[in-house]
VODREN-397142 format. One record per residue: x, y, z of N, C-alpha, C in turn; residue in one letter. Coordinates in steps of 0.001 Angstrom, whole numbers. Atoms other than C-alpha are relative to their C-alpha. Layout:
% VODREN-397142
n.east|n.north|n.up|ca.east|ca.north|ca.up|c.east|c.north|c.up|rest
X|Y|Z|X|Y|Z|X|Y|Z|A .
...
% end
This chain:
% VODREN-397142
n.east|n.north|n.up|ca.east|ca.north|ca.up|c.east|c.north|c.up|rest
-1043|-21|1090|-21397|-10354|-4163|664|1261|-35|M .
-959|-1213|-321|-18700|-7614|-3898|-747|714|-1545|I .
230|-1119|1389|-19772|-6137|-7890|-1450|620|562|A .
1443|-677|211|-23762|-5631|-6724|185|674|1085|D .
-461|-793|-1095|-22541|-4067|-3215|529|1442|-230|W .
-701|-1386|100|-20241|-1556|-4855|-1294|816|-950|L .
1182|-726|713|-23195|-227|-7162|-483|1124|783|V .
498|-1338|-394|-23957|3355|-6368|931|1033|579|G .
-548|-1312|-176|-22495|6582|-5337|472|37|1338|T .
-627|-488|-1319|-19748|7153|-2582|329|969|72|W .
-319|-1254|219|-18571|10118|-1192|1128|63|1173|E .
-1507|240|-1062|-14875|10539|344|-123|267|1297|L .
-269|-172|-1607|-14019|10394|3882|1209|139|-86|D .
-1586|-172|-31|-10341|10063|3538|718|-866|-819|S .
-849|578|942|-7595|9522|1483|1266|215|762|F .
-941|-423|-793|-4486|8939|3247|1178|-888|-1162|T .
-971|1023|609|-974|7156|2125|981|-412|1362|G .
-806|148|-943|1223|5380|4462|1216|-554|-903|T .
-1505|196|458|5125|5024|3653|451|-1242|1011|D .
-601|899|-590|7446|2542|4340|251|-125|1513|E .
-580|263|-1695|8141|3906|7865|-957|65|700|E .
1175|193|-772|4600|3838|8759|-574|1719|-42|G .
210|-1284|-166|4240|7523|8516|-1034|416|-1070|N .
1336|-443|628|344|8569|7332|-4|1545|-350|V .
758|-1574|505|-761|11813|5258|-744|-230|-561|T .
1396|-387|797|-3469|13017|3526|634|524|-1315|E .
-815|-333|1435|-2602|12601|-59|-677|1335|-666|I .
278|-1178|426|-4954|15344|-1206|3|1506|831|M .
19|-586|-1150|-4645|17037|1831|-1445|394|1062|G .
804|92|-878|-6900|17870|4645|-1273|795|-721|E .
1324|-781|91|-10498|18741|4123|-486|-558|-1800|G .
-82|520|1070|-10283|16825|366|-1408|-802|-115|A .
1090|302|361|-13570|15760|-1261|-387|-657|-1284|T .
-105|299|1331|-14605|13812|-3968|-1274|-1400|368|G .
876|1026|-8|-16934|10626|-4843|460|-859|-1177|F .
-148|944|1252|-17006|7266|-6912|-919|-575|-21|I .
1178|705|304|-19408|5759|-8271|-337|-1145|-1298|C .
-111|1410|966|-19959|2288|-9947|-1480|-599|-450|Y .
1107|7|490|-22877|2130|-11985|-464|-1508|-477|S .
167|1304|615|-24862|-1083|-13036|611|-553|-1278|N .
-430|285|1067|-23606|-1220|-16411|1293|160|-228|D .
-1042|41|-502|-20236|-1527|-15094|1128|1098|-23|G .
-1017|-730|-151|-18657|1636|-15179|52|584|1242|W .
-350|-1064|-1198|-16720|3831|-12835|438|1170|-78|I .
-333|-1556|-66|-16320|7513|-12437|585|262|1590|S .
-291|-253|-1668|-13944|8856|-9433|274|1542|-533|V .
-471|-1356|-431|-13471|12671|-8684|459|-26|1044|Q .
-763|-206|-1319|-11224|13909|-5967|341|1096|-339|I .
-646|-1640|248|-10472|17612|-5213|700|540|1514|A .
-915|-350|-444|-8063|19051|-3514|-1097|1493|1081|R .
788|-1518|-657|-9840|21933|-663|658|932|-340|A .
-780|-1421|79|-9217|25409|-1180|807|184|-1232|G .
-645|-173|1295|-8216|25091|-4889|-374|1379|-511|R .
660|-1819|83|-8027|28805|-6166|-902|125|-1112|P .
615|-46|1168|-10197|30234|-8499|730|593|-1224|R .
-180|-822|922|-9982|31513|-11470|194|1538|-137|Y .
185|-1260|-446|-9494|35140|-12172|-1130|389|-1124|D .
1007|-282|878|-12237|34863|-15130|-829|-1485|178|I .
749|1292|-322|-15040|32294|-14322|-140|-811|-1108|P .
161|266|885|-14258|30392|-17500|1155|-876|-185|D .
-911|600|51|-12569|27362|-18593|1341|298|-542|T .
-1820|-628|805|-9544|29237|-20357|485|1129|892|E .
-66|-1370|-661|-9983|32004|-17427|1265|275|1162|G .
-1338|256|-1447|-6882|30922|-15289|1351|541|-659|G .
-955|-129|406|-3932|32233|-15058|788|-1433|-381|S .
-1064|1365|-234|-784|29435|-15700|54|-675|1025|E .
-30|715|-2049|-493|29152|-11846|-1023|-490|132|E .
911|352|-349|-3882|29039|-11659|-479|-1753|-441|Q .
64|1557|864|-4438|26055|-14319|843|-1068|708|T .
-1189|924|-444|-1540|24318|-12710|-642|-151|1269|L .
760|382|-1477|-3154|24473|-9138|-1213|-677|-88|A .
861|358|9|-6289|23611|-10215|-85|-1647|-593|A .
-140|964|118|-5076|20549|-12128|885|-1073|954|A .
-536|628|-830|-2942|19296|-9448|-606|40|1335|R .
1126|244|-1113|-5883|19706|-7172|-1227|-540|-28|G .
1119|947|185|-7826|17190|-8740|748|-1225|-618|L .
29|1065|398|-7973|13637|-9337|-1148|-739|-568|F .
1051|530|1045|-10334|12076|-12071|342|-879|-1050|A .
-262|538|1011|-10620|9244|-13819|-1242|-889|-396|Y .
862|555|172|-13346|6847|-15606|398|-1187|-738|A .
181|1338|666|-13815|3681|-17125|-962|-996|-72|G .
771|1584|-360|-15214|-126|-16770|940|-446|861|E .
-465|780|-1582|-14779|-2080|-13243|-148|-1219|-543|F .
0|1455|-697|-14276|-5861|-12845|179|-534|1279|E .
295|374|-1487|-14980|-7494|-9827|1079|-1698|-62|V .
-596|1592|-323|-12338|-10813|-8728|-573|-173|1320|D .
1106|441|-1296|-14923|-11963|-6285|690|-657|1273|E .
-554|951|-440|-12930|-14558|-5084|1339|659|933|E .
-387|-510|-795|-10170|-12392|-4056|12|1443|409|N .
289|-1372|-613|-11652|-9058|-2957|585|1082|-708|G .
-863|-977|536|-10216|-7158|-5654|-890|892|-1227|I .
533|-780|833|-11867|-4486|-7924|1218|297|-1082|V .
-908|-471|1088|-9824|-3549|-11236|-779|1278|-734|Y .
268|-1433|527|-10590|220|-12555|489|-75|-1286|H .
-642|391|1524|-9991|-660|-16557|-369|1500|-154|K .
154|-1641|623|-9370|3257|-17761|75|398|-1308|L .
377|-79|1511|-10655|4575|-20848|86|1816|475|K .
-171|-1077|-17|-10044|8263|-19422|429|432|1388|Y .
-1092|282|-1530|-7900|9622|-16725|743|1513|108|S .
-1069|-1055|-68|-6345|13100|-15702|1623|-337|-409|L .
-1316|456|145|-3009|11352|-15574|-120|-807|-1537|I .
119|545|1302|-2385|10607|-19514|541|-1486|-132|P .
-553|1121|-133|-147|7563|-17986|-750|-1143|-133|N .
1165|1211|-598|-3334|5679|-16752|-769|-225|-1346|W .
1397|686|788|-5797|5376|-19643|847|-1097|-791|I .
-4|1320|297|-5668|1858|-20770|621|-833|797|G .
-924|727|-1448|-4148|789|-17409|-1329|-516|588|S .
1192|651|-711|-6238|-1552|-15110|517|152|1627|A .
-755|-157|-1551|-5653|-295|-11462|-1020|-467|772|Q .
243|1314|-703|-5825|-2982|-9180|-485|840|1576|K .
209|-339|-1539|-7923|-1913|-5658|-625|-884|821|R .
941|863|-1320|-8756|-3979|-2590|-1007|-91|574|Y .
1169|-747|-732|-12099|-3943|-1289|-195|-587|1341|V .
82|22|-1358|-12481|-3729|2239|-1499|585|335|G .
1141|-419|-515|-15851|-3360|4057|11|216|1348|R .
184|-519|-1081|-16751|-1306|6961|-1871|-205|485|E .
768|228|-361|-20091|-2763|8014|-991|66|-1733|G .
830|276|1417|-23129|-2171|4582|325|1520|-273|D .
-442|-1078|562|-22123|1516|4013|1137|999|-52|N .
-1685|-433|335|-18264|1932|4071|393|-733|-583|V .
-556|638|664|-16398|940|1613|1763|562|-4|L .
-1190|-583|103|-12569|1232|1770|919|-824|-1108|V .
-973|679|1034|-10196|539|-1151|1263|636|138|L .
-1611|-89|-278|-6304|79|-634|811|-494|-1530|T .
-556|440|1002|-3803|-373|-3386|1377|-337|402|A .
-1318|408|-463|-226|-1881|-3206|728|1394|-295|D .
-495|-1019|-113|2546|679|-2512|485|561|-1550|P .
-74|-305|1871|3162|3124|-5769|931|1578|822|V .
-1012|-1324|-1040|5773|6441|-5238|-1253|1028|-461|R .
1188|-1165|-46|3509|9517|-4702|705|1294|649|M .
-172|-1667|-394|3846|13381|-3996|1432|289|-337|G .
-1379|-648|338|6804|15580|-4257|1231|-704|506|K .
-921|723|-540|9196|13661|-2377|-31|-1546|-915|E .
-211|1550|779|8669|10183|-4659|-150|-1071|892|G .
-293|966|-1071|8115|8292|-1501|-929|-1224|-346|K .
785|1467|260|6616|4507|-1946|-1015|172|1259|K .
801|-74|-898|3088|5005|-149|-1222|-1176|-447|Q .
1145|737|107|250|2611|55|-1549|795|694|K .
1319|-586|238|-3299|4213|-659|-1016|-693|987|S .
1473|572|-889|-6379|3996|1612|-929|1017|-251|R .
1277|-1494|375|-9642|5861|544|-1101|-755|590|L .
1495|647|-432|-12498|5463|2662|-1392|524|-170|R .
1091|-661|464|-15887|6236|1195|-1089|-658|867|W .
1374|342|-957|-19475|6405|2797|-894|117|-1105|I .
1275|-275|743|-22701|5484|868|-401|796|-78|R .
652|-1491|505|-24286|8403|-636|-1543|-706|40|R .
1443|566|96|-28070|7503|311|-699|968|-627|V .
998|-959|974|-30641|8713|-2107|-685|581|805|P .
1002|-983|-1083|-32869|11248|-1067|-1409|-889|-582|R .
% end
């Protein structure tokens, strides 16, 4: 079952978007890092960070300049909530209770589940407008299962 297989922590391998012309871009830039965690009690948490985010002048939650704070927010993608799996259609719904993007709170983000062997998860989504140009892109996130120590 997909729901059982998903449980665990997965580290980001790649996060790409493909536009209508077939051009592929790295959504969070080269070297982005992150994780997705599906828990036994039906919760999900996702954190993805752009590589090379600038540090704050003062290492404190309020210690960054306006530019640093904006860069920090734009360089992070995060949400959490519950998940539900449609086993028949190979879809997982992320039902968001928390999100860096306020408009996503209360939404159900639909992700198509793909597998590459036992330890690679591929999540794709229907095309949405992304990036500064606002081009419609289909996202593809490839995750590697984190092996417990």
